N, C-alpha and C positions, 0 to 999 in steps of 0.2 A: 650251610656256611654261615647262617645267620648270627650264630654265637661268636663269629670273628669280627662282626661289624658289617657284613655284606648287606648291601640294599641293592635290590634289583633295580636296574636302570640308571644307577649312579655312574656318572663319568669318572673313570680313574684317569688322573693326569700322572705322568711318569715324570716326576720333577727331579729325581735324584740320580738319573743316569751318569751324570758327569762325576758325582761323588763315587759311585760304584766303579765307574772307569778307572779312576785314580786308584782306588782299592785294588783292582785287578791288576794294574800296572805293577804296583808295589809288591803284591804277594806273588806275582809271577816272577819278579826279578828275585825276590827272597827264596822261592823255591829253586830256582837255577843256581844261585850262589850256594845255598845250604846243601844242595845235591853235588855240586862240584867239590865241596869240602866235606862230604858227608861220611867218607871212610866206611868202616863196618856198619854203622847204623844208617847207611844210605843217604840220610837227610841229617845234617849237622844240627842236632837239637838246640844248641846255644843260638847259633845263627838264625835258624828258623824262628825260634821263640822270641828273640829281640826283635827281628825284623817283623813278625807278625804283630807284635804289640805296638811298635812304633808306627808301622804302616796304618793299623787300626785307629791309633790316635790321630795321626796326620789327616787321613782321608774321611773318618766317620765322626769321631768325638770332637776334634777341633772345631769349635763354632765358626771361628774366622774363615776357615777353608771351607767348611760345610755351607755356610751362608753364601759365600761367593760362588760356589759351584751349583748349588741348587737353584731351582727356578720357581719355587713355591713350597707348599706343604703338601704332605701326604695325607691320605684320609685315614680313618680309625682302621678300616678294613686293611689298608695296605700296611699300616704300622703293625697290626696283629699278625698279617701273613709274614712279615719279616721276622717277627719274634718267633712265630711258629717254625719258620725255615731254620732259624738259629738252634732252637730247641730239639728239632728232629736230627741235627747233625750228630748229637752225642750218642743216641741209641744206634744211628746208623754206623757210627765209628765202631761201637761196641760189637755190633753184629758182624762187620766185615773185617775188622782188624783185631778184635779181641781174641779170637781163637788162635792167633799166631804168636802171642806174647809169651806163652810158656816155652815155645821153642826158640824165642828170640829170632824169628823168621822176619827180619827188617824189611825185605823186599816186600812181602806179603802185607806186613803191618802198614807200610806206606802206600801201596797199591789199594789196599782196602780203604784207607784214609782218603785217597784221591777219589775212589769210587763213592764213598759216602758224602764227600763235598760235592762231587758232580751231582748226585741225586738231590742233595740239599738245596741245589741252585734252582731246580724246578719250580718251587714255590714262589721264588723271587720274580717270576713272570708278572704276577700280580702287582708287584712293586716297581719293576723297571722295564717291563714289556717284553716283547717277543724275543729279543735278542738273548734273553736268559734261557730259553728253550734250546737254541742253538748251542750255546755255551754248556749248558748241563749234558746235552747229548755228546758232544765231542770230549769233554773231560771224562764223563763215564765210560765212553767207548774206549778211550785211551787206557784207562785204569783196567778194564776188562781184558784188552789186548795184552797188557803187561803181565796179567795173571797167567794167561794161557801161552804167551811166547816166551817161555822160560830161558831160551838160549840167546835172547836179546837183553844186554845188560839194562839194570835198573835205571841207570842215569839217562839212558835214552828216552824212557818214558817220563821221567821227571822233567826233562828239558822240554818235551812236547808239551807237557801239562803246564809249564810256565809260560811257554811261547804262546799257547791258545789263550791263556789268561791276558797276556800282554797285548795280543792282538785285539781281543774283545775289548780290553780296557782303552787302548787307543781309539777304537772306534766309538765307544761310549763318551770318552772325555772331549774328543775333538770333532767327531763327525755326526753323531747322532743328533737328530733334532728332537725337540719336546714333542711327545705324542700323546695321545689319550684315547681311551676306548670306553665304550658303553657295553657292559655285560649285565 
C-alpha cells in the first residue's frame, strides 16, 4: 500500500470522526425519508439526491463545520484511502445494482446500492477507525438479508439501513473519543 502513501510505523490519528458522524446522521435520515416517500422506485430519487448533496455539503465540504468538528489533519495515506473508498463505490454499484436496471427491479437496485455502500465503508477504517468495520458489516448484512428475504418489504431494510447509519453517526459525533493507531 506504499503507493497510497502508507508509511510503516506511522501513527494514524482519526481526527474526522465527528464529521463522518454528522454525515451518517444526515444520510440515515435522508434514506428513511426518501424510502417513506419512495413509491414504485422504493427510494424517492429527488429527495435522496437533494438530501445527499445538501448533507455532503454540510458535513464534509463546508469548511466552517468541518473545522469545528475535526480535531486535526489527516495523513496522506488517510486522504488516499478516503479517495479510494469513494472511487470503489461506483464499480461496486455497477456490479451489485447494474444487472437489475434493465428489469427496473428497484428493490434489488437499492439493495445492491446498500451492499455497495456497506462494502465501500470498509476502507474508511484507515480514516475513521474501527467503528467503520462494524458499520460496514451491519450495512452489508442488512442489504444481503434484504436480497434473500423477498417476502419482507423493502422499506423495512431501508429503515434499518438508515437507523444503523444514524446510530453510528450519533456515536461518532457525540461519544467517540479521538483515537490513534500505529500499524
